[in-house]
N, C-alpha and C positions, 0 to 999 in steps of 0.2 A: 496548424491544429491550435493555434493559440485560438485561432474564432471558436473551435469546436470545444476546447476545455473553458472558456469562460460563459457558454451557453449552456453546457451539460453538465459543466462541475458547479462553477462558483454562478451562478442565476439558477441554480437549482436548489428545490427546498433544505437539503439537507443543510450546506453550506449556508444559506440566506437565514437559517432556523440556529443553527450553532452560532454565528457571529452576530444575532440580536441577543444571544441570552436567554431562549426559550426554552432548553432542555432542563427538565428538573434532573435530581441528583439519580435517580432510577434509569431514566435514559439516558445517562450520559455515561451510567457502569456499564451498561448494554453495551453501548458504543466499547467502550475500552476492554472489555471483555473480547468482542468481534475481532475486534481489529486488532487483538494480541494474537487469536488465530491467523488470519491474514498474513500478519507479520511473521510467526513462527514457521509458517506454507514458504513463505516466501525464499528461502536457499533452495527448496524443492525446484520451485520454477526456474531460476538459476542455474541449477544443475541439470534439467530438461532441456533447458538453452544451449547450453553448452554440448548436449549431446546433438545436439541438429547442426552443429557448427563444423565447417572444415575443419580437419586435422593440421591448422595453422595458426602460431603463434598468434599473427594479429587477430583471427578470428575469435579466440580461444581467451583470450589472455584479460580481454576488456571485462569478460563476466566471471573471468578465476578473479580478478580484484573485485570485485562488488560482491562475488562469494565470500571471498576474504575477509571484507569490512564485516559480512555479519558475522563472519567469525571472531570475529572484534581482534582479528589480523595475529591469531596466534595465543590471544590473553582472553579466556573464558571470560573473566567480571569485567571487560569491556565488551563483549557478546552484544549485537541488537538484541536479542532476545534481553541480556542481562539488564541493558540499558532499558526497555521499554518496561521490565518490570518497576521502573522507578516512578515513572509516568502511571502506570497501573495499580500500583498499590499507593499512592499519593491520591486517585480515587477513591480507595475502600482499603485503610491499612488491616481489615481485615478478613479480607480474603483467604479464602483457605486452595492452598496448591500440594501439589504431588509432589515427588520426590525428583520429579524434573520441571520444578518449576511450573504446572500449569494448571491453570485456574479451573477450580473445578465446576464449568459451565459448558453446555451443549454451542457446539458450532451451527450458527442457525444457515438458513438456507443460501442469502444472499454472499455469505464472504462462500460458502461451498463452491457456489453455483463460478464465482470470480476463479477460484484457484482452479475449478475443474475443465474453465475456458481454455485458461494459459495452460495446461498439463495436456489437453489434447491436443489444442493448437500447435505442439512441438511435437509430438507424435509424428507429425507428416509435413513440418515443414521446412522449406528448403534452407539454405545457412542465411540466405538474404532476407528471406522472410522472418526467419528465426532473430537476427541481429533487427528488423526493422519491430516488430513486436515488441523488444526489451527496450529499445534504443530509443525510439519514434513515438512507440504508444505506449512508453511508461516513462523512463527515462528523463525523454524530454521535459515534461511539463510535471514529476515526482516532487522536486523540490518544491514548486509553486502551492501545490495541492497542502503538501507537510506544513510548507511557512503558512499558508492560511489556517489549517488545522490550528494548528501553533496558534495562531494569533487570535483565533476563535476561542479556543480555550482559555485566552486571558481573562474574559468578561469576568465583572467584580461577582456575577453571581455562582459563579463558576467555583471560587477561590474563595466563598465566604465563609466557608465551614475550615479550612485547612488550603495553602497554598498548593498549585498543583505542583509538579516537576514536569516539565514540559522539556527538559532535555533532550528527549527522545527526538521530538519535532526540532526545535531548533538546528540540532547536529543535523539531522538530515536535509534541509532545506538549506543551511548554509554552506555544507561543506560536501558532505556525502554524495547527495542527488548531482549537482550540477559537475561535479566531476566524473561520476560513471556514466553520464549523459554525453562529456564530452570525448571518453575514450570508446564509447559506440560511435560518436561521431566518425571518428576516423575513418572507421568502414565506409560509414553509410556514404559518405563524399564523394565515393569512386562511384558510384552509381547516380550517374546525372541524363544517363539517355532518358525521353520522355517514355519509353514504355518502364523504364525501371522504375520512375518517380510515379508513376500511377499505382505499381507493386508496393513500394513503401507508402504510399499513402490510401491506398485497401487498406494493408493490414495494419500499420499504424491508427487508422482510426477506426477501424474496428475492433483492435484492443484496448483500445481509449474508452470507444463507445463501453465494453465490458466492464471497465472500472469502473465507468463513469456510473450503469447502472448497480454496482454495488452498494454506492453510497444511496442510491436512490432508493433500494430495497430496504437497505438499512434504515433509512429513512421511515419508512411505513413501518418496517417491524419495531423501530423505538417509540412510535406513536400512537400504538394500539391498532394498527391497522392490518398486522400482521401476524406473523409466531409471536411476537414477544408478550404478548397478551396471554397466549397458553401456557406460558413457560415463567407466569411472574413467579410461583412460588421456589422454582429453581433458582432465581436470581437475587432471592432477599438473602 
């Protein structure tokens, strides 16, 4: 999985361009808006995963703990949605939002496909497959990915107008994601038979590639090779 993440995430155009400071303000704004849609929908993904779990605490509690983090552990002003707003509005303080703090920008196909893949998978997944999807296919490397995004966003080019608030990325990379994976791992380590490991790898790698594809497709949209150029007026 480490090799897959290195190849299909960190060596792919989205991350290379981010780290080199290649994106302009419009492209960075588009990424922030689109990832906002992904982040806001992630609790739905966790809820769908919980619905596929065994009705035993050792199965559903790790995901419920993750979901509780999304909710700010009971404090609305500490929810991940509220935390993401601090990043989003440091990208563009003039972004309009509705009463639910949702920026007025359409969800692109890259994020929509990634969310749809997750939700469709959980409708027919076994408990072990569902845990593999969340644990190995996402949380295992989520801290690395979010940490790499946070580091990339520190590039002077992106902070020339105003400093970006990167708390969302830092907190996830250093605290939340490693703990979320550790909780999933407590279940996954019990499946050590070769047949089980084959299932864990097949599911985990498939879901990981789906997330990698989201970043690849976002890159296409951001660089004018996809829907971004068609919606430019909506994103000004």
